[in-house]
N, C-alpha and C positions, 0 to 999 in steps of 0.2 A: 437863667442863662442856658444856652444850648451847650450840651455836653460835647466835648471834642476828643477825637482820636487823632494823634499825630502819626502820620503814615509816611514812611520813607520809600521813595521809588528810585531806582538806579538811573543815574545820569551817565550817558555815554553809549556804549554799544548795545546795551539792552533797553535803552530808553524808548525807542520807537515801538519795539515789540511789546513792551510792558504797557505803554499808553494804549496801544491797539487792543490788547487783551482786556484792559480795564474798561474800555468803551464797550466791548462786547458783553462785559459783565453788567453794564448799565450805568457806568460812571463816566460822564463827559469831562475830560480834563483838558484844559487849554494852557499851553506853556508860552510865556513871554520871554523874549531874549533878554529883557531887562530885569527879570526877577527870578529868584529861586523858589518862590512860593506860587505854584500854579493855581489857576482857578479850577474848582471842581464843583459840580452841581449837587453837592451834598453838604449841608450846613454842619453836619457832625464830623466831617473829615477836614484835617489840615494836611495838605500834601507838602512834602519837602523833597526836592530833587538833590540827591547826594550821590557821590561816586559809589559804585557797588562795593569797592574795596573798603569803604568806611562804614557802611550801613550797620553791619553787625556790631561794631564797637559802640555806636550811638544807641542802638537798641539795648545792648547789654547794660549800659550806664543810665538808661532811662531818659535820654534826651529825645528819643523817639519811642512811641509805644510799640510800634511794629514796623516791618519793612519787608521789601522783597529784594533779595540778593542771592548770589550764587552760593551753593554749598561749599565751594572752594574757598571763598573769602571768610566764611564762618570758621573753617578749619585753619586757614592761614592766620587769622587773628586769635584763634583759640577762644572764641567768644562763648560765654555761658548764657545761652538764650533758649527759649522754648520754640520748637519747630511745629508749626501747625499743618503745613501742607507742602507738597512737592508739585511743581508745575512744569510740564515738559514743553516749554517754548524757549526759543532763542532768537538771535538776530537772523539766522539763516535756515535752520531746520528745527524739527521737533525732536531731535536726538540730543542726548547729553553731550556737553562739551568735554574735552579731555585735556588735561595737562600732561604733556608728553616730553620725554627725554629725546632730543633730536641732535643729530650730528651731520656733518657734510657727507655726501654720498660716498666719497672715497676714504672716509675716516676708518682707521683700524678698530675703533671702539664698536664692540658687538653687544656687550651687556653692561649693566651698572657696575660690575666688578672692575671693568676696564677704566673706570673713572678715578681710580686711586691716584692721588697726587695731581689731578687735573683741575682745570678752572671751568666753572659753570656760571652762565649768566641767566638770570630769571627775575620775574616780578614776584614770584612766590618763594621767597628765600626760606621761610620757616618750613613750608611743605617739603621743599627740596632737601633741606638739612635733615628733617625727620626721615625722609626716604633713604638718604645715605646712611644714617645711623642704623636703620632697620637692616640694611644689607652689610653693615660693618665696613663701610667705605669712608675713607678720609679724603675730602676734596675741598677746594676753595669755592665758596658760593658767593657771588657778588650780585647786588641788586641792579637790574637793568631798567633804565629810564625810557627805553624805547628802542626801535630798530633792532630788536633782539635777534631776529633771523639773520640779519647781515653780519652780526658779530661772530657767528659760528664759523665763518670762513677765515677770519683774520685775527680776532681778538681773544677768543676763548676756545676751549676744546669741545664744549657742548653747550646746549641751551635747554631750558625747560620752558615750553611755550604752550599757550592755549590754542586748541584747534577743534573745529567741528567736523570738517570733511577731509582735512589733510592737504587740500589743494594748494594753499599758500606755501606750505612747507615744501611740497614737490616743486612748485614754481621757483623756489629759492634753492633748489638742488640739495635739499636736506632729507635725511632718512630717519624715520622714527625707530628708536631702539626699544623703548618700553613706555607704558602708560603709568603715570604716578597716581592719578586720581580722575574719576569721572564726576562731572558736576552738572546739576540742574538748578534752576532758580527755586528758592524756597521762601515761603512766608514765615518769618520768624517774629517772635514776640518777647518783650521784656517780661521777666518772671512776675514782677509786681503787678504789671498791667494785666497779665493773664488771670490773676486772682481777683481782679475787680469785675463784678458781675456785668456791668454795662459794657465795659470795654471788651470783655471776652465774648459777649453776645454779638457785638458789632464786628469783631474780627472773624468770628465763625460765619457770620453772614457774608462778609467779603470773600472768605475762602470758598464757601458754597457756590457763590455766583461765579467766581473765577474758574472753579473746576467745571461748572456747568458750561461756561463759554468755551473752555478748551475741549471738553468732550464733544461739543457740537461741531467743532471745526472739521473733524474727520468723518462726520456723518451727514446724511441727507434724509429728508422725508420723502416717501413715495405714496401717492394716492392713485387709485384706479377703480374702475367698475368692472365687474365680471358676473357672468351668469352663475347662479347659486349651484347649479349642478357641476360646475368646474372647480369649485373651491377645494375639494379633496385632492384633486389632481395637482392644483397649484401648490398646496402645502406639502404634498409628497415630493414634488419635483424640486421645490425651492426651499431648502432648509432655512434660509435667511428669513423666511416669512412664517416661522413656526408660531409666533405670537402676535399676529396683526390684530388691529381693531377692525371688526366687521360689523357693518350696520346695513339695515334694509333700505332699499331705494323705493321710491313711489311706484316705479315700474315693477310689476310682479315678476318674481323669479330672478331678480338682479340684486346684487349687493355692492356696497362700496367697501374697499379694503384700504387700510392705511397702516403704514409701518415705518420704522426707521432702520436704515442699513448703513454700513460703511460706505463712504463716498466712492472708493475705488471699485466697489462691487457693482455699483449702479450701471456702468457701461456694459457689464456682462449680463446682468440680471434683467434689464429692460427688454431685450429681444426675446428672452425666455418667457417673460410675462406676456408679451404679445402673442407668442406661439401657444401659450396656455389658455388664450381666450380673453385676456384682459383688454379693456378699451379705456380711452381717456386717461392714459397714464400721465401723471404729473410728478416731476421731481422738483423739490424745493429746498432751499438752504435753511439751516436752523441757527437760532441765536444761542440757545442754551439747552443742554440735556442734563437734567438732575435726576439721579437714581435714588 
């Protein structure tokens, strides 16, 4: 029988980004609206789509061998799991998401100390209570089922809400007071599964391919031809090309140069390459970069 690894992926806001990253890592996942068991083109994987808020609990208790969920939910659930890797991707940016304390723009609340005796609405009740205890503040914390940003103006004194850019909070005329926690998606594993040789090897392969796919997103490959006599000038002028691959061409005195650079540098470096004597410059996307 084929060995199986039960792998939980987050359903909801992170779902699309996670499926996209898995595809770049080489795993084609197809989701049906009628099933919580997506198809994946790997007979050794069983994918389960589960809310990110719940994945760490199911991994901890062994219903899942491993899963991808936010660091915030591992902390909120106080889950005892093994963390394999951190992955800087999200639904909007490659920056960590933040759980922030926010109040209406005209609120007199300036610091966490001003919350004494106040009411706070949030989805991360445990994180918020822990934060208040840390600062010696006693306040009422209630679970929010949604529309948390709107509650800040009429129903509660403050909210603790997740944000990536802060644009939604600003649009709702809310002001960030403090950040409670920064969070990124993590690959987490059940402790027992991590001790099993086959499962550990499979999980490490998943982690390697995912990291390679994420590294490739911010980089591009460059190829070009240049006269051999201009190589020293090229390397001296362009530090991004300190370690390129250089190979001889059939045309005497010319070489091919290939390297990988950060994508945002390409627009600046290509004109410099041309000025240094490079010809036939090609920029191409990458699927994975594994160090």
